[in-house]
Each structure stands twice: as C-alpha cells, then as structure tokens.
N, C-alpha and C positions, 0 to 999 in steps of 0.2 A: 207508649198510648197517643194516637195522631189528637191534635189540638185543633179544633175547628175555632174560625175566627167567622166576624161576620162585619160589613159595612158596606155605605150606599154613598153612590154619587151619580152625577148627570154626566155626560160628554165635555162639559168645560173642565170637569172636576178627572178626567178621565189621565191625566199626567200625574198627578196627585197619588192616584190611586194605584197606577203602574209602579212610582215609585213604594209605596208599601207595599203591594205584591214583590217585587226587587228586592227588599228587605228584608222580607220572611225570607223569598226561598234561600236568603244565605245567610240566616241564622236560626232557624227553625225549620230543619229538611222532612220532619213528618209531619203536615200543617197541611187541612185544605182552607182556605179560603174562599169563603160564598160572600158576593158581588149584589147588592140587589142593585140594578140599574133602573136609575129615575127617569131616564130618555129609553127613546128605540134606537137611537145612533149610538148610545154603549155599547147596548145589546146586540147589536149587529157587529159591532166591531173587535166585542171578545168572546163571539161565536165563530169568527171567521180565526182569528187566535189561535184557539183551542191552547188555552194554558195549562199546564200540567197543575194537578193542584189546586184550581180555580174553577170553583160551578157560579154558575146564574141564577139568578133569582129573577122574575121579571116585575116590575112593580105592581102588574094585573093577578099577579098572586098574592101579594103581600095587602092588597088596597079590599077592603069589609066596605059594607052599606057604610056606617058611622065613619069611616076616614073619607068617604068621599062626599058624603056630606060640609064637610069642611074644607075638602080640599079648594073650592074655589076663594076663601074666605082668607088664603093663607098664601105669603109667597111663597117660593121654592123654598128658600134654607126655612121657612118657618112649618112649612109639610113635611121636611124631611126630619127638623125635632119630633114635630106627632108622629110622623112612623116608626122613629127608634125604640118605644118604649113594647112595640108591637111585632119586631122583630126576633128575639126567645122565642115568646110564644106560638109564632107560625113553625120556627125551626123546629121549635120539641115537636109540636102538634103531628111535622112529617116527618123526625129522624129519636123515633122514639128511644131507639138503643145510645141515642148517646149521650152523654153523661152532662158535658157541658160546654158553654159556646161563649167565646169573648166576641163582645160588640166592641170594635176600632172607629173612631175617625179616620175620615180618608183621608187627613192631610199627619196621619200619624207615621213615623220611618224608625223604626228599630232597630238601633245599634247593638243590641245581643240580644243573644237569647230570654225569652223569658221567662225560663225556669224557674228563678227567684222567684217574682210575683205570682205562678202558677203555687210552688209549695210552700208556701206564706198560704195564700186560699186555702190549700187545702187540709194542714196546719189548723186554721181557722174552725173546720167543720161548720160552717158558714153555709147560708144558700145565694150571698151575690157579694161579689167583690168593689168597692168604688174607692176611688182616689181623691182627695183633697187636692184644690187648685196648688197649695204649700208656697202662696205667693210669698215673694221677697218682702217684709215687715215693712220697709220705703216704701215700698207700694201695693197695698192689702188693698186691693179693689174685691172683698170680700162680700163687701154692704150689698153692692151691684148684682156681682158674677156669680156670689154663693160659698160655701165653702167649698162645695165638692164640686169635680167638672166631668159632662160625659164626655168621656175620653177612651176610657180604657175602663169596660167595667164584663166582667164575670160571673155567668149564671149557671150555675145550677138543673138540672132538669130534675124538680122537685114542685110539689102542691106549696109550698110556703113561698118559693120562687113565680108561681102564676100566681097567687094571692098579692103580691107584691106589686107586679107589672100590671094585675088586674087596676090595679088602685092606681097608678101612675096612666095608664091609658085614658082612663075616664078624666083625671085632670088633664090631661095634656087636649082630649079631645074640645074641654070647656073653655081652655083658654091656654094657648101655645105661640106667641109673639116674640119680636124678636128686640122689643124696647121693653126696658120696664115697667112693671105698672103692679100697685098695691104688693110689694112683696113677691114677686114672680116674674120670669125671666124666665120665655123658652121653655124646656124642659126641664132647663136644670136647677131650679133654684126650689124646685116639687122635693127633689133630694135631700133637702133642709129637715124634711121631716122624718124622712125615716131612721133614723139610730134611736128615735124615742119610738115610734110606733110600731118599728120591727127590730129592734135591740137583737132580739135572739137569731135573726137571721141575717144580720149585715157586719160584711168584715170591711171596715174601713181599713187601707193600708195604712201600715207603721213606715210607709220606706219612702214617701214623696221622694226623694233624691232619686228614685226607677223613671219619674214621671217627671221631665222637663218640660219646659217651654218658653216663650218670650218674660211669663210675668213671674218667673221663680229661676230663671238661667245665672243670675248673677248673685244666686245664695250657694249655688251647689256646685259640686264638682266635677267637671264636667265627665268625667273615666266613670261618674257612681251610677250615671246614666242608663235606660234600656230601649227608654222611648225618646222621640224629640217631638214635641207637637208643633207643627207648621205653621199654628195659628197666625193668621194675618198675612198670610202671603198668595202673593194673587198673579196669573201671568195674563198677559194682556199685550196682543201681538206677538210682538220681537220682547217684551223687554218683561221683568220678571219684577215687584214691585211687593216690597216687604212694609206693610202700616203696622206700626208699632207704638205705644205710648207708655213702655216701661224701659226705652232706648234698650242701647245694641250697638256696642263698641267694637271697634276693627277686629279685635282678637273674634270675638264670637262671630259677626260675618263670616273669616275668615274659616274658623276652625269648624264652625256647625253650619253653616249656611250654604257658603259656597261649594262644597263636596255635593249636599242636597241638589243645588242647582243645575250643576254638572250632569246629575243623573237626570235631571230635570228634563234638561234641553235634550238627550240622548232619546229620552221617551217622545219631547215631542218630539226628533224627528223622524225618529218610527213612526210615529202616528200620522203624520203625514198635513197638518195641518193649524190653522190658524189657531188660536185660544182669545175670548176675551170674560176670561170670569171676572164677577160681578165686584166693582172696588168699594173699598168702604166710607165711599164718599154718600153709595144709597141709604149704608147702614146709619153712618152720623147724621143726615136727616131726618130718619125715624127717629134715632135718638136726642133729636138733639136740643132737646128742652134736658135733659140731662147733662149734655157735654156743655151747652153755654153756662148751667148753673157752677160748675166746677171748674170752666176753663177761667170764668172771671176771679174765683176762688187759689187761681193761677192750682190747680191741681193735675191738671191733662196738657200736656205736651204730645200731640201725634206728631211724630218722626216717619221720614220716610225714605226708604233706600231702594236703589233700582239699582238692576244688572240689567246689561245686554244680551241678549241670547245672540245676535247677530257677531257680538266678538268670540263667542265660543267654541264658532264654526270654523 
C-alpha cells in the first residue's frame, strides 16, 4: 500500500523540505509526499522540478474563510500552526479512497523506513497516532511545550478523525500563537486534552525512541531512531545555525547533524539562492517573560552551533 505524507513550508524552508523528500525517497519507495506551498515562490520551484512522488497543494486550495479571517493576526509560523489541523480534512475530502495520511514537520528527516511506526498504528485500531516529546528527564520542558509534539501524526480516514480535527481546528482558530499563555502553546498543547476527550480513538506511540530530536537525543540510542527532528536548525546566508537549549555534544553534531547539513548544502546549491530563515531571536523576544524567569532560575542556557556552508563547497 502506498503511504501518503503531507507537510507545509515556504520558500525559506525549501532546503529542509527537500531534505525531507530525499530521506523519504531513500527509505520509503512506495510513497507520495504532498507539499502545501506557503508562498508562490516555493510553488513555482516545485512545479518546475516535477519531482517523482511529490504532489503540490497551494495555500489557496487549503484556505477557507475562517482561516483567512485570522491570517493577519498571526505570524507566518503561527499561521502554519493554525493551518495544520485543516490539512487532513482537506486531503480526505478530496481523496476519499485513501485510507490514511501522515503529517510531517518540514524539518523531519527519515533515517529508516517508517514501517514500524505504521504497524504500531495499525495494531492499535485507533483513528489518530500522536507522539510524545519523550524529554530527557534532566531537560524536561513538558510544562511549557507539552507532553505531545506535533511533528509526526497519522490520521485514518473516518468520522472519528474528522470529529477530533474539527475540535482542534476550532481551538486553533480561537488561539494559536508562539508564546505560552494560560496553558496553551501554538497548536501543540491542545493535544494534552485528547487522551481524556478521545481516549478510544487516540494511539499514543509507545516507542519514543523512534522519534528523536534535540530534547531527547541524549536519552536514546541513535540506532533506534526512525526520524530525527532538526528543530532549531536555521540557514542564514551561507551559515547553518543550530539553536538549542538542550545541549549537543561533538559526537551528536558529527554523527547526526553533519550528514544532514551536507545534504542541506547540496540542496541549497541545487536551488541556487541564499536563504534567510527566521532565527531564534524573534522567538526569544516573543517569549521574553518565560525566558527571563527561567534564566534567572538558571534553568535555560541557549547554545548556538554554526556550520559554514562555504567550507563544504
């Protein structure tokens, strides 16, 4: 059975999106990646490329009146969060015969075929699979960021899924911002309510080691990971910046990040332009109250790692 995946990104995040596509092509031969183009520039680029197993969806197709009404009140990343719950609904309305689809963040990278994740979901007989952050206990940020991570979610095409999605869509239209407020954060912390509200329909993956990221990479064996979430990695001109409050040692940087950055460099050269991805400074300013409190409590120390793409050419 062909697996369908869906993601969204604008032109600035095209290199990460291409890395995601390349990793899927390597590890999951029978797949289709559906890309929601968040601007015209990425839409034009992907249409010209005509990549095998990649289908394009425009923002115009996804947007409805309710989304357009909140668009000017949200930053780009906040609007991406707001749109995320609408993607499976749109997809199933227009592809009634497809049984399931998996949402992926654009900065996800596959190190293995996702068959084990899909098999876990199938065995559960549930409607939606969600994943935990699986924080390293020494760096648990679940109070702010939530127990669950909107990074890899499988949706079954049925009425139960649609009911849950409508609940989530309503919440995100009401409030979906990058800063924490009253127990909310973006689209993500709404998932906290799902195990209670929809307990018979939600599969919580029991294999956190499959879903590795800066916040748990020190906890798990790298060889057990199926995906790695390159959260905090940004390209600015010819440099790659990795912002992390969790700490990344030399071994992690060389074994995990360097191969990803080399592939990123190849894709940047193919695209043939400079990128100016939003850095963490803007997010820091939006979260200033949270960071100041925790800084003085000595709970947060941001580290920045830099790789010069020119040195790879």
